[in-house]
Backbone as a printed PyTorch tensor [residue, N CA C, xyz], in Angstrom:
tensor([[[  -8.0740,   -9.5480, -164.6740],
         [  -9.4440,   -9.7940, -165.0810],
         [  -9.4650,  -10.2270, -166.5440]],

        [[ -10.3540,  -11.1030, -166.8730],
         [ -10.3830,  -11.6600, -168.2190],
         [ -10.9120,  -10.6920, -169.2580]],

        [[ -11.6930,   -9.7050, -168.8490],
         [ -12.3150,   -8.7850, -169.7990],
         [ -12.0100,   -7.3540, -169.3680]],

        [[ -10.9450,   -6.7840, -169.8980],
         [ -10.6110,   -5.4110, -169.5570],
         [ -11.1090,   -4.4760, -170.6650]],

        [[ -10.8810,   -3.2030, -170.4710],
         [ -11.3940,   -2.2000, -171.4020],
         [ -10.8090,   -2.3750, -172.8060]],

        [[  -9.5420,   -2.7340, -172.8880],
         [  -8.9040,   -2.9050, -174.1970],
         [  -9.5440,   -4.0600, -174.9730]],

        [[  -9.8390,   -5.1560, -174.2680],
         [ -10.4690,   -6.3150, -174.9210],
         [ -11.8730,   -5.9670, -175.4090]],

        [[ -12.6200,   -5.1970, -174.5970],
         [ -13.9550,   -4.7680, -175.0090],
         [ -13.8810,   -3.9120, -176.2680]],

        [[ -12.9440,   -2.9690, -176.2930],
         [ -12.8320,   -2.1080, -177.4680],
         [ -12.4240,   -2.8990, -178.6990]],

        [[ -11.6070,   -3.9190, -178.5040],
         [ -11.2320,   -4.7850, -179.6250],
         [ -12.4570,   -5.5140, -180.1730]],

        [[ -13.2900,   -6.0350, -179.2900],
         [ -14.5080,   -6.7340, -179.7140],
         [ -15.4610,   -5.7750, -180.4170]],

        [[ -15.6460,   -4.5770, -179.8350],
         [ -16.5460,   -3.5960, -180.4410],
         [ -16.0170,   -3.1330, -181.7910]],

        [[ -14.7070,   -2.9790, -181.9110],
         [ -14.1280,   -2.5600, -183.1740],
         [ -14.2540,   -3.6200, -184.2520]],

        [[ -14.1630,   -4.8800, -183.8520],
         [ -14.2210,   -5.9690, -184.8190],
         [ -15.6470,   -6.2300, -185.3010]],

        [[ -16.6170,   -6.1880, -184.4020],
         [ -17.9850,   -6.5580, -184.7630],
         [ -18.9380,   -5.3730, -184.8600]],

        [[ -18.6020,   -4.2540, -184.2450],
         [ -19.4540,   -3.0800, -184.3160],
         [ -19.0160,   -2.1550, -185.4240]],

        [[ -19.5360,   -0.9350, -185.4030],
         [ -19.1640,    0.0380, -186.4230],
         [ -17.8560,    0.7370, -186.0930]],

        [[ -17.5530,    0.8650, -184.7810],
         [ -16.3070,    1.4910, -184.3400],
         [ -15.9650,    0.9640, -182.9520]],

        [[ -14.8510,    1.4380, -182.3950],
         [ -14.4380,    0.9890, -181.0650],
         [ -15.3990,    1.4560, -179.9750]],

        [[ -16.1110,    2.5340, -180.2350],
         [ -17.0210,    3.0750, -179.2240],
         [ -18.4680,    2.6630, -179.4700]],

        [[ -18.7060,    1.8010, -180.4340],
         [ -20.0600,    1.3480, -180.7690],
         [ -20.4690,    0.2270, -179.8120]],

        [[ -20.9790,    0.6310, -178.6560],
         [ -21.3540,   -0.3600, -177.6470],
         [ -22.8280,   -0.7120, -177.6970]],

        [[ -23.6060,   -0.0080, -178.4830],
         [ -25.0440,   -0.1950, -178.4570],
         [ -25.6150,   -1.0710, -179.5440]],

        [[ -24.8590,   -1.3140, -180.6070],
         [ -25.4260,   -2.0980, -181.7030],
         [ -25.6120,   -3.5500, -181.2640]],

        [[ -26.5660,   -4.1850, -181.8820],
         [ -26.8770,   -5.5700, -181.5170],
         [ -25.6930,   -6.4850, -181.7970]],

        [[ -24.9920,   -6.2420, -182.8970],
         [ -23.8540,   -7.0940, -183.2420],
         [ -22.7530,   -7.0410, -182.1910]],

        [[ -22.4380,   -5.8350, -181.7240],
         [ -21.3730,   -5.7120, -180.7330],
         [ -21.7870,   -6.3270, -179.4020]],

        [[ -23.0460,   -6.1840, -179.0210],
         [ -23.5140,   -6.7880, -177.7800],
         [ -23.5190,   -8.3160, -177.8720]],

        [[ -23.9270,   -8.8450, -179.0130],
         [ -23.9310,  -10.2960, -179.2110],
         [ -22.5090,  -10.8330, -179.1610]],

        [[ -21.5710,  -10.1160, -179.7700],
         [ -20.1670,  -10.5450, -179.7560],
         [ -19.6080,  -10.5290, -178.3390]],

        [[ -19.9570,   -9.5060, -177.5660],
         [ -19.4840,   -9.4300, -176.1820],
         [ -20.0830,  -10.5600, -175.3440]],

        [[ -21.3710,  -10.8190, -175.5040],
         [ -21.9960,  -11.9370, -174.7910],
         [ -21.3430,  -13.2630, -175.1740]],

        [[ -21.0300,  -13.4250, -176.4570],
         [ -20.4060,  -14.6740, -176.9040],
         [ -19.0410,  -14.8640, -176.2700]],

        [[ -18.2760,  -13.7930, -176.1620],
         [ -16.9620,  -13.8820, -175.5210],
         [ -17.1100,  -14.2790, -174.0500]],

        [[ -18.0510,  -13.6260, -173.3630],
         [ -18.2630,  -13.9260, -171.9390],
         [ -18.7980,  -15.3430, -171.7510]],

        [[ -19.6610,  -15.7920, -172.6480],
         [ -20.2150,  -17.1450, -172.5600],
         [ -19.1050,  -18.1820, -172.7310]],

        [[ -18.2140,  -17.9570, -173.6830],
         [ -17.1230,  -18.9200, -173.8760],
         [ -16.2000,  -18.9560, -172.6650]],

        [[ -15.9840,  -17.8080, -172.0400],
         [ -15.1350,  -17.7780, -170.8500],
         [ -15.8100,  -18.5290, -169.6920]],

        [[ -17.0940,  -18.3090, -169.4790],
         [ -17.7990,  -18.9990, -168.3960],
         [ -17.9070,  -20.4950, -168.6710]],

        [[ -18.0170,  -20.8750, -169.9270],
         [ -18.0820,  -22.2900, -170.2660],
         [ -16.7830,  -22.9910, -169.8770]],

        [[ -15.6610,  -22.3400, -170.1660],
         [ -14.3680,  -22.9150, -169.7740],
         [ -14.2490,  -23.0120, -168.2610]],

        [[ -14.7470,  -22.0120, -167.5470],
         [ -14.7170,  -22.0310, -166.0910],
         [ -15.5370,  -23.1980, -165.5450]],

        [[ -16.7050,  -23.4220, -166.1500],
         [ -17.5830,  -24.4910, -165.6590],
         [ -17.0620,  -25.8850, -166.0020]],

        [[ -16.2140,  -25.9930, -167.0090],
         [ -15.6060,  -27.2890, -167.2990],
         [ -14.6720,  -27.7100, -166.1720]],

        [[ -14.0500,  -26.7230, -165.5320],
         [ -13.1350,  -27.0130, -164.4280],
         [ -13.8640,  -27.0910, -163.0920]],

        [[ -14.9260,  -26.3210, -162.9380],
         [ -15.6480,  -26.2090, -161.6710],
         [ -17.1050,  -26.5990, -161.8830]],

        [[ -17.3590,  -27.8880, -161.9330],
         [ -18.6990,  -28.3640, -162.2730],
         [ -19.7660,  -27.9700, -161.2600]],

        [[ -19.3950,  -27.7990, -160.0170],
         [ -20.3980,  -27.5380, -158.9740],
         [ -20.6030,  -26.0570, -158.6750]],

        [[ -20.0970,  -25.2020, -159.5250],
         [ -20.2790,  -23.7640, -159.3490],
         [ -21.6550,  -23.3850, -159.9130]],

        [[ -22.6700,  -23.5330, -159.0990],
         [ -24.0460,  -23.3690, -159.5540],
         [ -24.3960,  -21.9110, -159.8360]],

        [[ -23.7740,  -20.9880, -159.1380],
         [ -24.0360,  -19.5710, -159.3720],
         [ -23.5710,  -19.1680, -160.7640]],

        [[ -22.3990,  -19.6250, -161.1440],
         [ -21.8890,  -19.3320, -162.4760],
         [ -22.7250,  -20.0280, -163.5410]],

        [[ -23.1960,  -21.2270, -163.2530],
         [ -24.0450,  -21.9420, -164.2060],
         [ -25.3420,  -21.1680, -164.4480]],

        [[ -25.8940,  -20.6100, -163.3920],
         [ -27.1210,  -19.8160, -163.5370],
         [ -26.8440,  -18.5440, -164.3330]],

        [[ -25.7120,  -17.8990, -164.0520],
         [ -25.3360,  -16.6990, -164.7970],
         [ -25.1380,  -17.0100, -166.2730]],

        [[ -24.5380,  -18.1490, -166.5560],
         [ -24.3280,  -18.5640, -167.9340],
         [ -25.6590,  -18.7720, -168.6450]],

        [[ -26.6030,  -19.4060, -167.9800],
         [ -27.9190,  -19.6440, -168.5660],
         [ -28.6270,  -18.3280, -168.8730]],

        [[ -28.5460,  -17.3690, -167.9520],
         [ -29.1660,  -16.0630, -168.1740],
         [ -28.5050,  -15.3220, -169.3250]],

        [[ -27.1830,  -15.4390, -169.4190],
         [ -26.4530,  -14.7570, -170.4770],
         [ -26.7860,  -15.3420, -171.8480]],

        [[ -26.9230,  -16.6510, -171.9200],
         [ -27.3100,  -17.2890, -173.1760],
         [ -28.7080,  -16.8240, -173.5820]],

        [[ -29.5980,  -16.6740, -172.6200],
         [ -30.9440,  -16.1790, -172.9080],
         [ -30.9430,  -14.7520, -173.4200]],

        [[ -30.0830,  -13.9150, -172.8540],
         [ -29.9840,  -12.5280, -173.3190],
         [ -29.4340,  -12.4710, -174.7410]],

        [[ -28.4250,  -13.3040, -175.0170],
         [ -27.8770,  -13.3420, -176.3700],
         [ -28.9260,  -13.8410, -177.3570]],

        [[ -29.6950,  -14.8610, -176.9440],
         [ -30.7510,  -15.3890, -177.7980],
         [ -31.7950,  -14.3090, -178.1010]],

        [[ -32.1390,  -13.4990, -177.0970],
         [ -33.1150,  -12.4260, -177.3010],
         [ -32.5810,  -11.3860, -178.2870]],

        [[ -31.3090,  -11.0420, -178.1720],
         [ -30.7220,  -10.0990, -179.1160],
         [ -30.6820,  -10.6790, -180.5290]],

        [[ -30.3700,  -11.9670, -180.6370],
         [ -30.3610,  -12.6070, -181.9500],
         [ -31.7660,  -12.6420, -182.5540]],

        [[ -32.7750,  -12.9090, -181.7270],
         [ -34.1540,  -12.9010, -182.2210],
         [ -34.5620,  -11.5060, -182.6890]],

        [[ -34.1470,  -10.4840, -181.9300],
         [ -34.4280,   -9.1050, -182.3140],
         [ -33.8060,   -8.7900, -183.6680]],

        [[ -32.5440,   -9.1760, -183.8240],
         [ -31.8460,   -8.8980, -185.0710],
         [ -32.4580,   -9.6890, -186.2300]],

        [[ -32.9070,  -10.9030, -185.9640],
         [ -33.5620,  -11.7320, -186.9820],
         [ -34.8270,  -11.0550, -187.4890]],

        [[ -35.5960,  -10.4650, -186.5660],
         [ -36.8390,   -9.7960, -186.9460],
         [ -36.5920,   -8.4930, -187.6950]],

        [[ -35.5510,   -7.7600, -187.3220],
         [ -35.3000,   -6.4360, -187.8880],
         [ -34.5420,   -6.4830, -189.2190]],

        [[ -33.4530,   -7.2670, -189.2550],
         [ -32.6030,   -7.2630, -190.4440],
         [ -31.9370,   -8.6290, -190.5860]],

        [[ -32.4720,   -9.4550, -191.4650],
         [ -32.0250,  -10.8420, -191.5930],
         [ -30.5890,  -10.9260, -192.1180]],

        [[ -30.1640,   -9.9720, -192.9400],
         [ -28.7940,  -10.0290, -193.4630],
         [ -27.7720,   -9.7640, -192.3680]],

        [[ -28.0530,   -8.8100, -191.4790],
         [ -27.1480,   -8.5590, -190.3480],
         [ -27.1260,   -9.7660, -189.4140]],

        [[ -28.2660,  -10.4090, -189.2260],
         [ -28.3460,  -11.6000, -188.3920],
         [ -27.4750,  -12.7120, -188.9580]],

        [[ -27.6190,  -12.9670, -190.2440],
         [ -26.8250,  -14.0300, -190.8730],
         [ -25.3390,  -13.7210, -190.8250]],

        [[ -24.9840,  -12.4510, -190.9740],
         [ -23.5680,  -12.0670, -190.9540],
         [ -22.9500,  -12.2950, -189.5760]],

        [[ -23.6550,  -11.9210, -188.5090],
         [ -23.0860,  -12.0690, -187.1630],
         [ -23.0480,  -13.5370, -186.7550]],

        [[ -24.0450,  -14.3170, -187.1520],
         [ -24.0350,  -15.7490, -186.8300],
         [ -22.8590,  -16.4370, -187.5290]],

        [[ -22.6180,  -16.0650, -188.7650],
         [ -21.5050,  -16.6570, -189.5010],
         [ -20.1670,  -16.2050, -188.9300]],

        [[ -20.0520,  -14.9280, -188.5820],
         [ -18.7870,  -14.3880, -188.0640],
         [ -18.4210,  -15.0170, -186.7240]],

        [[ -19.4210,  -15.2560, -185.8700],
         [ -19.1580,  -15.8180, -184.5450],
         [ -19.1870,  -17.3360, -184.5260]],

        [[ -19.6700,  -17.9390, -185.6010],
         [ -19.7420,  -19.3820, -185.6500],
         [ -20.8060,  -19.9640, -184.7450]],

        [[ -21.9060,  -19.2560, -184.6110],
         [ -23.0030,  -19.7330, -183.7710],
         [ -23.8750,  -20.6820, -184.5790]],

        [[ -24.5280,  -21.5780, -183.8990],
         [ -25.4640,  -22.4720, -184.5780],
         [ -26.8640,  -22.1140, -184.1520]],

        [[ -27.7890,  -22.2790, -185.0430],
         [ -29.1710,  -21.9010, -184.7520],
         [ -30.0240,  -23.1220, -184.7780]]])
């Protein structure tokens, strides 16, 4: 599987406060970004996989909602996570 427990803890440790910090907006955004990049690569090979395309669209929307939440609450944390992940706004 592309996303095992060790990979999740690595992502949470890098972008969250600790390896077990699964609830912060930054760690959730980082996890969504990892999953989005994986699904994007899958869709480049399998253009007609419409179920995955729909899942990707929903996941991008969830990440966007978390980014909007973070933008409203704390603009410095928002700017830091966007810069760290290389997202464009």
